[in-house]
C-alpha positions in Angstrom: -22.3 -39.5 -23.2 -19.9 -39.5 -20.0 -20.4 -42.3 -17.8 -18.9 -43.1 -14.1 -17.9 -46.4 -12.6 -18.4 -46.2 -8.7 -17.6 -48.8 -6.3 -17.7 -48.5 -2.4 -15.9 -50.9 -0.2 -14.5 -51.6 3.5 -11.0 -52.2 4.3 -10.6 -55.6 6.7 -9.7 -54.9 9.9 -6.0 -54.2 10.5 -5.5 -53.2 6.8 -4.0 -49.7 6.2 -4.9 -47.9 2.8 -1.5 -47.7 1.7 -1.3 -51.9 1.5 -4.4 -52.0 -0.1 -3.4 -49.3 -2.7 -0.1 -51.3 -3.7 -2.5 -54.2 -4.4 -4.8 -52.4 -6.3 -2.6 -50.7 -8.6 -2.7 -52.4 -12.0 0.4 -54.3 -13.1 -0.7 -53.5 -16.7 -2.0 -50.5 -18.7 -4.1 -50.8 -21.9 -3.8 -47.4 -23.9 -7.5 -47.8 -24.9 -8.6 -48.1 -21.2 -11.8 -45.5 -20.8 -11.3 -44.9 -17.3 -9.2 -41.8 -17.7 -9.2 -40.4 -14.4 -9.9 -42.7 -11.1 -10.8 -40.7 -7.9 -10.3 -42.6 -4.4 -11.6 -41.2 -1.3 -11.5 -42.5 2.6 -14.7 -41.8 4.5 -14.4 -39.1 7.2 -16.7 -41.1 9.5 -14.9 -44.5 9.0 -11.6 -43.9 7.4 -11.7 -48.0 6.3 -14.5 -47.2 4.0 -13.2 -46.6 0.4 -15.0 -45.2 -2.7 -13.5 -45.3 -6.1 -15.0 -43.2 -8.6 -13.7 -44.0 -12.6 -14.4 -41.3 -14.7 -15.0 -42.7 -18.4 -14.5 -39.6 -20.6 -15.4 -39.3 -24.0 -18.3 -40.2 -26.3 -19.4 -43.6 -25.1 -22.6 -45.8 -24.9 -23.8 -48.1 -22.1 -23.6 -50.9 -24.4 -19.7 -50.4 -24.4 -19.5 -51.4 -20.9 -19.4 -55.2 -21.3 -16.8 -55.0 -24.1 -14.4 -53.1 -21.7 -15.2 -55.5 -19.2 -14.0 -58.5 -21.5 -11.0 -56.7 -22.5 -9.9 -55.6 -19.3 -10.8 -58.7 -17.4 -7.3 -60.3 -17.1 -5.8 -57.2 -15.7 -8.9 -57.0 -13.1 -8.9 -60.7 -12.4 -4.9 -60.0 -11.0 -5.7 -56.8 -9.1 -8.8 -58.5 -7.3 -6.5 -61.7 -6.5 -4.0 -59.3 -4.6 -6.6 -57.4 -2.9 -9.3 -59.9 -1.8 -7.9 -60.5 1.5 -7.5 -56.7 2.2 -11.2 -55.5 1.6 -14.9 -56.9 1.8 -17.1 -57.3 -1.1 -18.3 -54.0 -2.7 -21.5 -52.5 -1.3 -21.8 -50.8 -4.5 -20.3 -51.4 -7.9 -22.1 -49.8 -10.7 -21.7 -47.6 -13.8 -23.7 -44.5 -14.0 -24.6 -42.2 -17.1 -23.9 -38.6 -15.9 -26.7 -36.1 -16.7 -25.4 -33.2 -14.8 -22.2 -31.4 -13.6 -22.4 -28.3 -11.5 -20.4 -25.9 -10.1 -22.1 -25.1 -6.8 -19.8 -22.0 -6.2 -21.6 -20.4 -9.1 -25.4 -19.7 -10.1 -27.2 -22.3 -11.8 -29.7 -21.9 -14.5 -32.9 -24.1 -14.0 
């Protein structure tokens, strides 16, 4: 089962994305971190809005999320301390189970 973690938040007034990114980058990596690919995008209508999508690849179950969160907590707490004054609280922060992945440039069978 593939999962995705999604977080939406907004940069505070006067904060540039580069400043946020420097604080957001982890200061430690764990080889078994399930977030193997993370995509960050800025809103086209509001460039202060940030969406982060973590692709959690492999065969994982929703029950695994709590164990990951506990193992990653020290790294995530340090990241939070570095960015807490740069962004507002998340308006969305959740993990979802992927149920479809489509290439809309090709016909899709129902």
